C-alpha positions in Angstrom: -3.9 38.1 -2.3 -4.4 34.6 -0.8 -6.8 32.2 -2.4 -9.0 32.2 0.7 -9.5 36.0 0.4 -10.4 35.8 -3.3 -12.9 33.0 -2.7 -16.6 33.9 -2.6 -18.7 33.1 0.4 -19.5 29.4 0.7 -16.6 28.5 -1.7 -15.0 25.2 -1.2 -11.7 25.3 0.7 -10.5 21.8 0.1 -7.3 21.3 -2.0 -8.0 21.4 -5.7 -6.1 20.3 -8.7 -5.3 23.0 -11.3 -7.9 21.7 -13.7 -10.6 21.9 -11.0 -10.3 25.7 -10.7 -13.0 27.8 -12.5 -11.2 28.9 -15.6 -12.7 32.3 -16.0 -12.2 33.5 -12.4 -9.4 31.3 -11.3 -11.4 30.7 -8.1 -12.3 27.4 -6.5 -15.8 26.1 -7.2 -18.6 26.2 -4.6 -19.2 23.1 -2.5 -22.3 22.3 -4.5 -20.2 22.1 -7.6 -18.0 19.3 -6.3 -20.2 17.2 -4.0 -19.8 14.5 -6.6 -16.4 13.8 -5.0 -18.2 12.2 -2.0 -20.0 9.7 -4.3 -16.7 9.0 -6.1 -15.1 8.2 -2.8 -18.0 6.0 -1.8 -17.9 4.2 -5.1 -14.2 3.4 -4.8 -14.8 1.9 -1.3 -17.8 -0.1 -2.4 -16.1 -1.4 -5.6 -12.9 -2.1 -3.7 -14.4 -4.2 -1.0 -16.5 -6.0 -3.5 -13.3 -6.7 -5.5 -11.6 -8.1 -2.3 -14.6 -10.4 -1.6 -13.7 -12.4 -4.7 -10.1 -13.1 -3.6 -8.6 -15.4 -0.9 -5.4 -16.1 1.0 -4.0 -12.7 0.1 -0.5 -11.5 0.9 0.2 -7.9 0.1 3.7 -6.9 -1.2 4.9 -3.3 -1.0 8.1 -1.7 -2.3 9.6 0.8 -4.7 8.3 1.4 -8.2 11.8 2.4 -9.3 13.7 -0.8 -9.1 14.6 -2.4 -12.5 14.5 -6.1 -13.4 18.2 -6.3 -12.8 18.0 -5.1 -9.2 18.6 -7.7 -6.4 15.4 -6.8 -4.5 13.3 -7.0 -7.7 14.5 -10.5 -8.1 13.9 -11.4 -4.5 10.3 -10.0 -4.7 9.8 -12.0 -7.8 11.1 -15.1 -6.1 8.7 -14.5 -3.1 5.8 -14.0 -5.5 6.7 -17.3 -7.2 6.8 -19.2 -3.8 3.5 -17.7 -2.7 1.9 -18.6 -6.0 3.1 -22.2 -5.8 1.6 -22.4 -2.4 -1.8 -21.2 -3.5 -1.6 -17.7 -2.0 -2.9 -14.6 -3.9 -0.4 -11.8 -4.3 -1.6 -8.3 -4.0 0.5 -5.3 -5.1 0.0 -1.7 -6.0 -0.1 -2.9 -9.6 2.8 -0.7 -10.9 6.4 -1.2 -11.9 9.4 -2.2 -9.8 8.8 -4.3 -6.7 5.1 -4.4 -7.5 5.8 -5.8 -11.0 8.2 -8.3 -9.5 5.6 -9.6 -7.0 2.9 -10.0 -9.6 5.3 -11.6 -12.1 6.4 -14.2 -9.5 2.8 -15.0 -8.7 2.0 -15.7 -12.3 5.1 -17.9 -12.6 4.0 -19.8 -9.5 0.5 -20.3 -10.8 -1.2 -18.1 -8.1 -3.6 -15.2 -8.4 -1.8 -11.9 -9.3 -3.8 -8.9 -8.2 -3.0 -5.2 -8.7 -4.6 -2.2 -7.0 -3.3 0.6 -9.1 -3.3 4.4 -8.6 -4.1 7.0 -11.2 -1.4 9.7 -11.1 -0.8 12.8 -13.2 2.2 11.1 -14.6 0.0 8.0 -15.1 1.6 5.1 -13.3 1.3 2.2 -15.7 -0.2 -1.2 -14.7 2.4 -3.8 -15.0 1.8 -6.6 -17.5 1.6 -9.4 -14.9 -1.6 -8.2 -13.2 -4.3 -10.7 -13.9 -7.0 -9.0 -11.8 -6.9 -5.3 -11.3 -8.7 -2.3 -9.9 -7.7 1.4 -10.4 -8.2 4.1 -7.8 -8.3 7.9 -8.0 -7.6 8.5 -4.3 -4.5 7.3 -2.5 -6.4 6.9 0.8 -9.2 4.7 -0.6 -6.6 2.5 -2.3 -4.5 2.2 0.9 -7.6 1.1 2.8 -8.3 -1.6 0.3 -4.7 -2.7 0.2 -4.7 -3.0 4.0 -8.2 -4.4 4.5 -7.9 -8.2 4.3 -4.4 -9.6 3.6 -3.2 -12.3 6.0 0.4 -11.0 5.8 2.2 -7.8 4.6 5.7 -7.8 3.1 7.7 -4.6 2.7 10.7 -4.5 0.4 12.9 -1.4 0.2 10.9 1.7 -1.0 10.3 5.4 -0.7 7.8 7.6 1.1 4.8 5.5 0.0 6.3 2.2 1.3 7.2 3.8 4.6 3.8 5.3 4.9 2.1 2.0 4.3 4.4 0.2 6.8 3.6 2.7 9.5 -0.1 2.6 8.7 -0.2 -1.2 9.2 1.8 -1.0 12.4 -0.5 1.7 13.8 -3.6 -0.3 12.9 -2.3 -3.5 14.6 -0.8 -1.6 17.6 -4.1 0.1 18.3 -6.2 -3.0 17.8 -8.0 -1.6 14.8 -6.7 -4.5 12.6 -6.1 -8.1 13.5 -2.5 -9.1 14.2 -0.8 -10.6 11.2 2.8 -11.1 10.1 4.5 -7.9 9.0 7.8 -8.8 7.2 10.4 -6.3 6.1 12.9 -7.6 3.6 16.5 -6.3 3.6 18.5 -5.7 6.8 20.6 -3.2 4.9 17.6 -1.0 4.2 15.4 -1.5 7.3 17.9 -1.9 10.1 18.9 1.8 10.2 15.2 2.8 10.3 14.3 0.4 13.1 17.4 1.4 15.0 16.2 5.0 15.0 12.8 3.8 16.3 14.5 1.8 19.0 17.2 4.3 20.1 15.2 7.5 19.5 11.5 6.9 19.5 11.5 4.2 22.2 14.6 4.7 24.5 15.0 8.5 24.2 11.5 9.8 23.9 9.5 6.8 25.2 6.9 7.4 22.5 6.3 3.7 21.7 6.1 0.6 23.9 8.6 -2.3 23.8 5.8 -4.6 22.7 5.2 -2.4 19.6 8.6 -3.3 18.3 7.7 -7.0 18.2 5.0 -6.4 15.6 7.5 -6.7 12.7 10.4 -9.0 11.6 13.3 -8.2 9.3 14.7 -10.8 7.0 17.0 -10.9 3.9 15.5 -13.5 1.6 12.3 -14.6 0.0 12.6 -18.0 1.8 12.9 -16.3 5.2 9.9 -14.2 4.4 7.8 -17.1 3.4 8.7 -19.0 6.5 7.0 -16.2 8.5 4.0 -16.2 6.2 3.2 -19.8 5.4 1.3 -20.6 8.6 -0.7 -17.3 8.7 -4.5 -17.6 8.7 -7.1 -15.9 6.5 -8.9 -13.1 8.3 -11.9 -11.0 7.9 -11.6 -7.4 6.8 -9.7 -5.6 9.5 
């Protein structure tokens, strides 16, 4: 029998984690039992925006959590973080390992602010040791809003579903005028060119689902120096 058929009237039908099910009946709780979630979401937004209000000249770096210190793109992200730090930018990452660690590590080496917006996962993503100022989030969507809220440039290194999601989110916000236009820099022609070729050949030319102007919202480069050249003259902006 489906969960919805087993649920009592007025039961909550939002997705639940296993530990949120009522143990005795194995049924989801009533809405009145979990309305605290709304306040938790509100608190994450309030605390997140308050946290951002204390930073300045932010550049957000995205990328895979899986890349080791020996990886070329880890080293390039570290170099970019270092360049940004030396030029008095604040580096924001997701606070975890891989590219995120590299960006924070470089920021510390360059003498800049190193900021991490971490996510609490069942496998418990660790906060990397180079985060100087941090904030942890329970919900992905609240964290993503805060990561997107105020940076004056966004840099995307190779990554997985999360990195792709974050890139497309920023492109949509700028494309629709919901966010101010700022540099979006993708690092690694090897990684990004096939993706953008698919957008050009398929999404644009074949299906006419995006405009030609939309594909001018991002730049692809191969080095930290090239990325910084696109970022250095960016201006601070208000939230969104």
